[in-house]
PDB file with one MODEL, atoms N, CA, C and O in Angstrom:
MODEL        1
ATOM      1  N   MET A   1      15.733  -8.231 -12.940  1.00  0.00           N
ATOM      2  CA  MET A   1      14.662  -7.787 -12.078  1.00  0.00           C
ATOM      3  C   MET A   1      14.796  -6.282 -11.864  1.00  0.00           C
ATOM      4  O   MET A   1      15.885  -5.783 -11.582  1.00  0.00           O
ATOM      5  N   VAL A   2      13.719  -5.588 -11.997  1.00  0.00           N
ATOM      6  CA  VAL A   2      13.719  -4.137 -11.872  1.00  0.00           C
ATOM      7  C   VAL A   2      13.813  -3.715 -10.415  1.00  0.00           C
ATOM      8  O   VAL A   2      14.548  -2.786 -10.077  1.00  0.00           O
ATOM      9  N   SER A   3      13.079  -4.388  -9.563  1.00  0.00           N
ATOM     10  CA  SER A   3      13.016  -3.993  -8.162  1.00  0.00           C
ATOM     11  C   SER A   3      14.289  -4.398  -7.435  1.00  0.00           C
ATOM     12  O   SER A   3      14.861  -5.450  -7.719  1.00  0.00           O
ATOM     13  N   SER A   4      14.727  -3.576  -6.509  1.00  0.00           N
ATOM     14  CA  SER A   4      15.890  -3.916  -5.696  1.00  0.00           C
ATOM     15  C   SER A   4      15.508  -4.813  -4.528  1.00  0.00           C
ATOM     16  O   SER A   4      16.382  -5.341  -3.842  1.00  0.00           O
ATOM     17  N   VAL A   5      14.223  -4.990  -4.298  1.00  0.00           N
ATOM     18  CA  VAL A   5      13.724  -5.858  -3.236  1.00  0.00           C
ATOM     19  C   VAL A   5      13.233  -7.141  -3.897  1.00  0.00           C
ATOM     20  O   VAL A   5      12.193  -7.127  -4.555  1.00  0.00           O
ATOM     21  N   PRO A   6      13.959  -8.255  -3.739  1.00  0.00           N
ATOM     22  CA  PRO A   6      13.578  -9.471  -4.451  1.00  0.00           C
ATOM     23  C   PRO A   6      12.258 -10.047  -3.951  1.00  0.00           C
ATOM     24  O   PRO A   6      12.081 -10.272  -2.753  1.00  0.00           O
ATOM     25  N   TYR A   7      11.341 -10.281  -4.872  1.00  0.00           N
ATOM     26  CA  TYR A   7      10.035 -10.888  -4.610  1.00  0.00           C
ATOM     27  C   TYR A   7       9.217 -10.133  -3.571  1.00  0.00           C
ATOM     28  O   TYR A   7       8.241 -10.677  -3.056  1.00  0.00           O
ATOM     29  N   CYS A   8       9.579  -8.921  -3.253  1.00  0.00           N
ATOM     30  CA  CYS A   8       8.873  -8.098  -2.251  1.00  0.00           C
ATOM     31  C   CYS A   8       8.709  -8.828  -0.926  1.00  0.00           C
ATOM     32  O   CYS A   8       7.766  -8.547  -0.186  1.00  0.00           O
ATOM     33  N   ASN A   9       9.591  -9.743  -0.614  1.00  0.00           N
ATOM     34  CA  ASN A   9       9.519 -10.545   0.615  1.00  0.00           C
ATOM     35  C   ASN A   9       8.175 -11.234   0.774  1.00  0.00           C
ATOM     36  O   ASN A   9       7.744 -11.496   1.897  1.00  0.00           O
ATOM     37  N   ALA A  10       7.515 -11.529  -0.320  1.00  0.00           N
ATOM     38  CA  ALA A  10       6.206 -12.170  -0.263  1.00  0.00           C
ATOM     39  C   ALA A  10       6.292 -13.598   0.265  1.00  0.00           C
ATOM     40  O   ALA A  10       5.292 -14.145   0.728  1.00  0.00           O
ATOM     41  N   LYS A  11       7.467 -14.204   0.200  1.00  0.00           N
ATOM     42  CA  LYS A  11       7.617 -15.568   0.706  1.00  0.00           C
ATOM     43  C   LYS A  11       7.468 -15.624   2.224  1.00  0.00           C
ATOM     44  O   LYS A  11       7.132 -16.674   2.772  1.00  0.00           O
ATOM     45  N   LYS A  12       7.717 -14.500   2.915  1.00  0.00           N
ATOM     46  CA  LYS A  12       7.582 -14.462   4.373  1.00  0.00           C
ATOM     47  C   LYS A  12       6.130 -14.350   4.812  1.00  0.00           C
ATOM     48  O   LYS A  12       5.819 -14.583   5.980  1.00  0.00           O
ATOM     49  N   MET A  13       5.243 -14.001   3.901  1.00  0.00           N
ATOM     50  CA  MET A  13       3.848 -13.759   4.263  1.00  0.00           C
ATOM     51  C   MET A  13       3.116 -15.079   4.491  1.00  0.00           C
ATOM     52  O   MET A  13       3.070 -15.941   3.613  1.00  0.00           O
ATOM     53  N   LYS A  14       2.558 -15.214   5.661  1.00  0.00           N
ATOM     54  CA  LYS A  14       1.738 -16.369   6.020  1.00  0.00           C
ATOM     55  C   LYS A  14       0.400 -15.848   6.525  1.00  0.00           C
ATOM     56  O   LYS A  14       0.232 -14.651   6.756  1.00  0.00           O
ATOM     57  N   LYS A  15      -0.531 -16.745   6.689  1.00  0.00           N
ATOM     58  CA  LYS A  15      -1.882 -16.349   7.093  1.00  0.00           C
ATOM     59  C   LYS A  15      -1.912 -15.695   8.474  1.00  0.00           C
ATOM     60  O   LYS A  15      -2.734 -14.812   8.720  1.00  0.00           O
ATOM     61  N   ASP A  16      -1.029 -16.119   9.373  1.00  0.00           N
ATOM     62  CA  ASP A  16      -1.100 -15.635  10.752  1.00  0.00           C
ATOM     63  C   ASP A  16      -0.220 -14.417  11.037  1.00  0.00           C
ATOM     64  O   ASP A  16      -0.333 -13.832  12.114  1.00  0.00           O
ATOM     65  N   ASN A  17       0.655 -14.015  10.106  1.00  0.00           N
ATOM     66  CA  ASN A  17       1.541 -12.887  10.405  1.00  0.00           C
ATOM     67  C   ASN A  17       1.298 -11.671   9.509  1.00  0.00           C
ATOM     68  O   ASN A  17       2.192 -10.844   9.328  1.00  0.00           O
ATOM     69  N   VAL A  18       0.103 -11.563   8.956  1.00  0.00           N
ATOM     70  CA  VAL A  18      -0.230 -10.448   8.072  1.00  0.00           C
ATOM     71  C   VAL A  18      -1.184  -9.502   8.788  1.00  0.00           C
ATOM     72  O   VAL A  18      -2.168  -9.934   9.389  1.00  0.00           O
ATOM     73  N   ASN A  19      -0.890  -8.222   8.719  1.00  0.00           N
ATOM     74  CA  ASN A  19      -1.794  -7.205   9.247  1.00  0.00           C
ATOM     75  C   ASN A  19      -2.920  -7.038   8.228  1.00  0.00           C
ATOM     76  O   ASN A  19      -2.708  -6.491   7.146  1.00  0.00           O
ATOM     77  N   LYS A  20      -4.087  -7.500   8.570  1.00  0.00           N
ATOM     78  CA  LYS A  20      -5.200  -7.548   7.622  1.00  0.00           C
ATOM     79  C   LYS A  20      -5.651  -6.166   7.157  1.00  0.00           C
ATOM     80  O   LYS A  20      -6.070  -6.011   6.010  1.00  0.00           O
ATOM     81  N   VAL A  21      -5.573  -5.170   8.018  1.00  0.00           N
ATOM     82  CA  VAL A  21      -5.983  -3.812   7.636  1.00  0.00           C
ATOM     83  C   VAL A  21      -5.059  -3.275   6.541  1.00  0.00           C
ATOM     84  O   VAL A  21      -5.525  -2.715   5.549  1.00  0.00           O
ATOM     85  N   LYS A  22      -3.759  -3.447   6.725  1.00  0.00           N
ATOM     86  CA  LYS A  22      -2.808  -2.985   5.715  1.00  0.00           C
ATOM     87  C   LYS A  22      -2.954  -3.779   4.418  1.00  0.00           C
ATOM     88  O   LYS A  22      -2.877  -3.212   3.328  1.00  0.00           O
ATOM     89  N   LEU A  23      -3.166  -5.094   4.536  1.00  0.00           N
ATOM     90  CA  LEU A  23      -3.329  -5.930   3.345  1.00  0.00           C
ATOM     91  C   LEU A  23      -4.567  -5.524   2.561  1.00  0.00           C
ATOM     92  O   LEU A  23      -4.513  -5.400   1.338  1.00  0.00           O
ATOM     93  N   TYR A  24      -5.681  -5.316   3.254  1.00  0.00           N
ATOM     94  CA  TYR A  24      -6.901  -4.885   2.566  1.00  0.00           C
ATOM     95  C   TYR A  24      -6.728  -3.492   1.968  1.00  0.00           C
ATOM     96  O   TYR A  24      -7.317  -3.188   0.931  1.00  0.00           O
ATOM     97  N   GLY A  25      -5.938  -2.657   2.601  1.00  0.00           N
ATOM     98  CA  GLY A  25      -5.655  -1.334   2.052  1.00  0.00           C
ATOM     99  C   GLY A  25      -4.892  -1.413   0.740  1.00  0.00           C
ATOM    100  O   GLY A  25      -5.218  -0.710  -0.216  1.00  0.00           O
ATOM    101  N   VAL A  26      -3.872  -2.269   0.693  1.00  0.00           N
ATOM    102  CA  VAL A  26      -3.090  -2.438  -0.541  1.00  0.00           C
ATOM    103  C   VAL A  26      -3.957  -3.031  -1.646  1.00  0.00           C
ATOM    104  O   VAL A  26      -3.919  -2.563  -2.783  1.00  0.00           O
ATOM    105  N   VAL A  27      -4.737  -4.056  -1.320  1.00  0.00           N
ATOM    106  CA  VAL A  27      -5.626  -4.669  -2.313  1.00  0.00           C
ATOM    107  C   VAL A  27      -6.681  -3.664  -2.766  1.00  0.00           C
ATOM    108  O   VAL A  27      -7.017  -3.610  -3.949  1.00  0.00           O
ATOM    109  N   GLY A  28      -7.199  -2.876  -1.842  1.00  0.00           N
ATOM    110  CA  GLY A  28      -8.186  -1.855  -2.197  1.00  0.00           C
ATOM    111  C   GLY A  28      -7.619  -0.812  -3.148  1.00  0.00           C
ATOM    112  O   GLY A  28      -8.290  -0.401  -4.094  1.00  0.00           O
ATOM    113  N   ILE A  29      -6.386  -0.384  -2.900  1.00  0.00           N
ATOM    114  CA  ILE A  29      -5.742   0.579  -3.803  1.00  0.00           C
ATOM    115  C   ILE A  29      -5.579  -0.017  -5.193  1.00  0.00           C
ATOM    116  O   ILE A  29      -5.790   0.670  -6.192  1.00  0.00           O
ATOM    117  N   LEU A  30      -5.201  -1.295  -5.263  1.00  0.00           N
ATOM    118  CA  LEU A  30      -5.068  -1.952  -6.567  1.00  0.00           C
ATOM    119  C   LEU A  30      -6.405  -2.027  -7.293  1.00  0.00           C
ATOM    120  O   LEU A  30      -6.483  -1.729  -8.485  1.00  0.00           O
ATOM    121  N   LEU A  31      -7.451  -2.421  -6.585  1.00  0.00           N
ATOM    122  CA  LEU A  31      -8.766  -2.531  -7.217  1.00  0.00           C
ATOM    123  C   LEU A  31      -9.311  -1.168  -7.643  1.00  0.00           C
ATOM    124  O   LEU A  31      -9.881  -1.033  -8.725  1.00  0.00           O
ATOM    125  N   ILE A  32      -9.135  -0.170  -6.797  1.00  0.00           N
ATOM    126  CA  ILE A  32      -9.602   1.173  -7.146  1.00  0.00           C
ATOM    127  C   ILE A  32      -8.849   1.712  -8.360  1.00  0.00           C
ATOM    128  O   ILE A  32      -9.427   2.396  -9.204  1.00  0.00           O
ATOM    129  N   SER A  33      -7.550   1.398  -8.440  1.00  0.00           N
ATOM    130  CA  SER A  33      -6.794   1.876  -9.601  1.00  0.00           C
ATOM    131  C   SER A  33      -7.294   1.233 -10.887  1.00  0.00           C
ATOM    132  O   SER A  33      -7.316   1.884 -11.932  1.00  0.00           O
ATOM    133  N   PHE A  34      -7.697  -0.039 -10.830  1.00  0.00           N
ATOM    134  CA  PHE A  34      -8.248  -0.679 -12.024  1.00  0.00           C
ATOM    135  C   PHE A  34      -9.606  -0.088 -12.399  1.00  0.00           C
ATOM    136  O   PHE A  34      -9.921   0.031 -13.583  1.00  0.00           O
ATOM    137  N   VAL A  35     -10.401   0.277 -11.417  1.00  0.00           N
ATOM    138  CA  VAL A  35     -11.718   0.863 -11.700  1.00  0.00           C
ATOM    139  C   VAL A  35     -11.573   2.276 -12.260  1.00  0.00           C
ATOM    140  O   VAL A  35     -12.247   2.638 -13.225  1.00  0.00           O
ATOM    141  N   VAL A  36     -10.698   3.070 -11.657  1.00  0.00           N
ATOM    142  CA  VAL A  36     -10.569   4.468 -12.058  1.00  0.00           C
ATOM    143  C   VAL A  36      -9.753   4.621 -13.346  1.00  0.00           C
ATOM    144  O   VAL A  36     -10.144   5.358 -14.251  1.00  0.00           O
ATOM    145  N   LEU A  37      -8.627   3.925 -13.417  1.00  0.00           N
ATOM    146  CA  LEU A  37      -7.722   4.124 -14.547  1.00  0.00           C
ATOM    147  C   LEU A  37      -8.024   3.231 -15.749  1.00  0.00           C
ATOM    148  O   LEU A  37      -7.586   3.521 -16.862  1.00  0.00           O
ATOM    149  N   ARG A  38      -8.759   2.162 -15.535  1.00  0.00           N
ATOM    150  CA  ARG A  38      -9.148   1.205 -16.570  1.00  0.00           C
ATOM    151  C   ARG A  38      -7.942   0.675 -17.333  1.00  0.00           C
ATOM    152  O   ARG A  38      -7.134  -0.048 -16.752  1.00  0.00           O
ATOM    153  N   GLU A  39      -7.790   1.004 -18.603  1.00  0.00           N
ATOM    154  CA  GLU A  39      -6.715   0.405 -19.404  1.00  0.00           C
ATOM    155  C   GLU A  39      -5.334   0.953 -19.042  1.00  0.00           C
ATOM    156  O   GLU A  39      -4.327   0.357 -19.422  1.00  0.00           O
ATOM    157  N   LYS A  40      -5.263   2.050 -18.332  1.00  0.00           N
ATOM    158  CA  LYS A  40      -3.974   2.611 -17.929  1.00  0.00           C
ATOM    159  C   LYS A  40      -3.523   2.090 -16.567  1.00  0.00           C
ATOM    160  O   LYS A  40      -2.443   2.450 -16.099  1.00  0.00           O
ATOM    161  N   ALA A  41      -4.322   1.259 -15.934  1.00  0.00           N
ATOM    162  CA  ALA A  41      -4.013   0.781 -14.585  1.00  0.00           C
ATOM    163  C   ALA A  41      -2.758  -0.077 -14.563  1.00  0.00           C
ATOM    164  O   ALA A  41      -1.952   0.037 -13.640  1.00  0.00           O
ATOM    165  N   PHE A  42      -2.577  -0.935 -15.562  1.00  0.00           N
ATOM    166  CA  PHE A  42      -1.397  -1.796 -15.577  1.00  0.00           C
ATOM    167  C   PHE A  42      -0.124  -0.961 -15.663  1.00  0.00           C
ATOM    168  O   PHE A  42       0.858  -1.256 -14.983  1.00  0.00           O
ATOM    169  N   LEU A  43      -0.135   0.068 -16.485  1.00  0.00           N
ATOM    170  CA  LEU A  43       1.022   0.956 -16.599  1.00  0.00           C
ATOM    171  C   LEU A  43       1.290   1.667 -15.274  1.00  0.00           C
ATOM    172  O   LEU A  43       2.440   1.763 -14.846  1.00  0.00           O
ATOM    173  N   ALA A  44       0.252   2.158 -14.633  1.00  0.00           N
ATOM    174  CA  ALA A  44       0.417   2.870 -13.362  1.00  0.00           C
ATOM    175  C   ALA A  44       0.951   1.943 -12.276  1.00  0.00           C
ATOM    176  O   ALA A  44       1.832   2.334 -11.510  1.00  0.00           O
ATOM    177  N   ILE A  45       0.431   0.727 -12.201  1.00  0.00           N
ATOM    178  CA  ILE A  45       0.885  -0.221 -11.182  1.00  0.00           C
ATOM    179  C   ILE A  45       2.312  -0.673 -11.473  1.00  0.00           C
ATOM    180  O   ILE A  45       3.102  -0.861 -10.548  1.00  0.00           O
ATOM    181  N   SER A  46       2.648  -0.849 -12.742  1.00  0.00           N
ATOM    182  CA  SER A  46       4.017  -1.214 -13.110  1.00  0.00           C
ATOM    183  C   SER A  46       5.001  -0.112 -12.723  1.00  0.00           C
ATOM    184  O   SER A  46       6.071  -0.393 -12.185  1.00  0.00           O
ATOM    185  N   LEU A  47       4.642   1.128 -12.996  1.00  0.00           N
ATOM    186  CA  LEU A  47       5.508   2.246 -12.612  1.00  0.00           C
ATOM    187  C   LEU A  47       5.629   2.365 -11.097  1.00  0.00           C
ATOM    188  O   LEU A  47       6.703   2.676 -10.582  1.00  0.00           O
ATOM    189  N   LEU A  48       4.543   2.122 -10.387  1.00  0.00           N
ATOM    190  CA  LEU A  48       4.579   2.140  -8.928  1.00  0.00           C
ATOM    191  C   LEU A  48       5.514   1.055  -8.394  1.00  0.00           C
ATOM    192  O   LEU A  48       6.257   1.285  -7.440  1.00  0.00           O
ATOM    193  N   TYR A  49       5.475  -0.128  -9.012  1.00  0.00           N
ATOM    194  CA  TYR A  49       6.364  -1.231  -8.630  1.00  0.00           C
ATOM    195  C   TYR A  49       7.825  -0.844  -8.854  1.00  0.00           C
ATOM    196  O   TYR A  49       8.677  -1.105  -8.006  1.00  0.00           O
ATOM    197  N   ILE A  50       8.108  -0.226  -9.988  1.00  0.00           N
ATOM    198  CA  ILE A  50       9.481   0.177 -10.300  1.00  0.00           C
ATOM    199  C   ILE A  50       9.965   1.241  -9.317  1.00  0.00           C
ATOM    200  O   ILE A  50      11.075   1.141  -8.794  1.00  0.00           O
ATOM    201  N   PHE A  51       9.143   2.255  -9.063  1.00  0.00           N
ATOM    202  CA  PHE A  51       9.558   3.337  -8.167  1.00  0.00           C
ATOM    203  C   PHE A  51       9.714   2.866  -6.722  1.00  0.00           C
ATOM    204  O   PHE A  51      10.614   3.330  -6.022  1.00  0.00           O
ATOM    205  N   THR A  52       8.855   1.955  -6.263  1.00  0.00           N
ATOM    206  CA  THR A  52       9.031   1.441  -4.899  1.00  0.00           C
ATOM    207  C   THR A  52      10.296   0.602  -4.804  1.00  0.00           C
ATOM    208  O   THR A  52      10.946   0.579  -3.759  1.00  0.00           O
ATOM    209  N   GLY A  53      10.650  -0.084  -5.877  1.00  0.00           N
ATOM    210  CA  GLY A  53      11.899  -0.843  -5.889  1.00  0.00           C
ATOM    211  C   GLY A  53      13.115   0.065  -5.852  1.00  0.00           C
ATOM    212  O   GLY A  53      14.070  -0.194  -5.120  1.00  0.00           O
ATOM    213  N   LEU A  54      13.079   1.128  -6.640  1.00  0.00           N
ATOM    214  CA  LEU A  54      14.204   2.068  -6.654  1.00  0.00           C
ATOM    215  C   LEU A  54      14.336   2.802  -5.324  1.00  0.00           C
ATOM    216  O   LEU A  54      15.445   3.132  -4.903  1.00  0.00           O
ATOM    217  N   ALA A  55      13.221   3.057  -4.667  1.00  0.00           N
ATOM    218  CA  ALA A  55      13.238   3.736  -3.371  1.00  0.00           C
ATOM    219  C   ALA A  55      13.471   2.764  -2.216  1.00  0.00           C
ATOM    220  O   ALA A  55      13.508   3.167  -1.053  1.00  0.00           O
ATOM    221  N   LYS A  56      13.630   1.477  -2.547  1.00  0.00           N
ATOM    222  CA  LYS A  56      13.847   0.407  -1.557  1.00  0.00           C
ATOM    223  C   LYS A  56      12.718   0.336  -0.530  1.00  0.00           C
ATOM    224  O   LYS A  56      12.956   0.109   0.656  1.00  0.00           O
ATOM    225  N   ILE A  57      11.496   0.533  -1.002  1.00  0.00           N
ATOM    226  CA  ILE A  57      10.312   0.397  -0.158  1.00  0.00           C
ATOM    227  C   ILE A  57       9.760  -1.001  -0.378  1.00  0.00           C
ATOM    228  O   ILE A  57       9.434  -1.373  -1.505  1.00  0.00           O
ATOM    229  N   ASP A  58       9.656  -1.768   0.680  1.00  0.00           N
ATOM    230  CA  ASP A  58       9.177  -3.139   0.591  1.00  0.00           C
ATOM    231  C   ASP A  58       7.739  -3.189   1.095  1.00  0.00           C
ATOM    232  O   ASP A  58       7.494  -3.125   2.299  1.00  0.00           O
ATOM    233  N   VAL A  59       6.800  -3.302   0.178  1.00  0.00           N
ATOM    234  CA  VAL A  59       5.382  -3.275   0.532  1.00  0.00           C
ATOM    235  C   VAL A  59       5.002  -4.505   1.352  1.00  0.00           C
ATOM    236  O   VAL A  59       4.248  -4.389   2.318  1.00  0.00           O
ATOM    237  N   ALA A  60       5.508  -5.671   0.987  1.00  0.00           N
ATOM    238  CA  ALA A  60       5.166  -6.890   1.722  1.00  0.00           C
ATOM    239  C   ALA A  60       5.706  -6.840   3.150  1.00  0.00           C
ATOM    240  O   ALA A  60       5.045  -7.306   4.079  1.00  0.00           O
ATOM    241  N   GLU A  61       6.886  -6.289   3.330  1.00  0.00           N
ATOM    242  CA  GLU A  61       7.436  -6.156   4.682  1.00  0.00           C
ATOM    243  C   GLU A  61       6.593  -5.189   5.508  1.00  0.00           C
ATOM    244  O   GLU A  61       6.437  -5.374   6.715  1.00  0.00           O
ATOM    245  N   TRP A  62       6.053  -4.164   4.864  1.00  0.00           N
ATOM    246  CA  TRP A  62       5.188  -3.202   5.546  1.00  0.00           C
ATOM    247  C   TRP A  62       3.872  -3.851   5.969  1.00  0.00           C
ATOM    248  O   TRP A  62       3.324  -3.522   7.020  1.00  0.00           O
ATOM    249  N   VAL A  63       3.365  -4.779   5.144  1.00  0.00           N
ATOM    250  CA  VAL A  63       2.095  -5.441   5.434  1.00  0.00           C
ATOM    251  C   VAL A  63       2.238  -6.445   6.572  1.00  0.00           C
ATOM    252  O   VAL A  63       1.275  -6.700   7.296  1.00  0.00           O
ATOM    253  N   LEU A  64       3.430  -7.017   6.738  1.00  0.00           N
ATOM    254  CA  LEU A  64       3.637  -7.995   7.803  1.00  0.00           C
ATOM    255  C   LEU A  64       3.502  -7.334   9.167  1.00  0.00           C
ATOM    256  O   LEU A  64       3.886  -6.179   9.349  1.00  0.00           O
ATOM    257  N   GLU A  65       2.951  -8.077  10.125  1.00  0.00           N
ATOM    258  CA  GLU A  65       2.835  -7.572  11.495  1.00  0.00           C
ATOM    259  C   GLU A  65       4.194  -7.627  12.170  1.00  0.00           C
ATOM    260  O   GLU A  65       4.962  -8.568  11.972  1.00  0.00           O
ATOM    261  N   GLU A  66       4.480  -6.608  12.968  1.00  0.00           N
ATOM    262  CA  GLU A  66       5.711  -6.611  13.748  1.00  0.00           C
ATOM    263  C   GLU A  66       5.491  -7.409  15.021  1.00  0.00           C
ATOM    264  O   GLU A  66       4.512  -7.203  15.738  1.00  0.00           O
ATOM    265  N   ARG A  67       6.398  -8.308  15.289  1.00  0.00           N
ATOM    266  CA  ARG A  67       6.361  -9.068  16.532  1.00  0.00           C
ATOM    267  C   ARG A  67       7.106  -8.275  17.605  1.00  0.00           C
ATOM    268  O   ARG A  67       8.068  -7.576  17.286  1.00  0.00           O
ATOM    269  N   PRO A  68       6.691  -8.364  18.860  1.00  0.00           N
ATOM    270  CA  PRO A  68       7.384  -7.630  19.931  1.00  0.00           C
ATOM    271  C   PRO A  68       8.867  -7.981  20.031  1.00  0.00           C
ATOM    272  O   PRO A  68       9.676  -7.111  20.352  1.00  0.00           O
ATOM    273  N   ALA A  69       9.246  -9.231  19.765  1.00  0.00           N
ATOM    274  CA  ALA A  69      10.645  -9.639  19.844  1.00  0.00           C
ATOM    275  C   ALA A  69      11.459  -9.031  18.707  1.00  0.00           C
ATOM    276  O   ALA A  69      12.651  -8.778  18.877  1.00  0.00           O
ATOM    277  N   GLU A  70      10.844  -8.791  17.557  1.00  0.00           N
ATOM    278  CA  GLU A  70      11.559  -8.257  16.403  1.00  0.00           C
ATOM    279  C   GLU A  70      11.778  -6.751  16.517  1.00  0.00           C
ATOM    280  O   GLU A  70      12.667  -6.216  15.854  1.00  0.00           O
ATOM    281  N   LYS A  71      11.002  -6.062  17.329  1.00  0.00           N
ATOM    282  CA  LYS A  71      11.135  -4.609  17.456  1.00  0.00           C
ATOM    283  C   LYS A  71      12.466  -4.227  18.086  1.00  0.00           C
ATOM    284  O   LYS A  71      13.019  -3.176  17.761  1.00  0.00           O
ATOM    285  N   GLY A  72      12.993  -5.059  18.982  1.00  0.00           N
ATOM    286  CA  GLY A  72      14.234  -4.752  19.664  1.00  0.00           C
ATOM    287  C   GLY A  72      15.468  -4.999  18.827  1.00  0.00           C
ATOM    288  O   GLY A  72      16.543  -4.499  19.159  1.00  0.00           O
ATOM    289  N   GLU A  73      15.347  -5.749  17.760  1.00  0.00           N
ATOM    290  CA  GLU A  73      16.521  -6.084  16.942  1.00  0.00           C
ATOM    291  C   GLU A  73      16.905  -4.978  16.020  1.00  0.00           C
ATOM    292  O   GLU A  73      17.871  -5.108  15.269  1.00  0.00           O
TER     293      GLU A  73
ENDMDL
END
């Protein structure tokens, strides 16, 4: 696996704990990249996945809503 973040913590994502604005933003960026970059979009998204993994940025964790109890931990 290239990414240092396994499965991007996507298993934690449920319908009730996702910040919809952030989720639509990520999906919008993906769709816009396919429209603008066309055949190069897969390469760009793959490189973005690799670089976010190397930088230990977890996109799915960012999309999840923070609960008040989890902020103190």
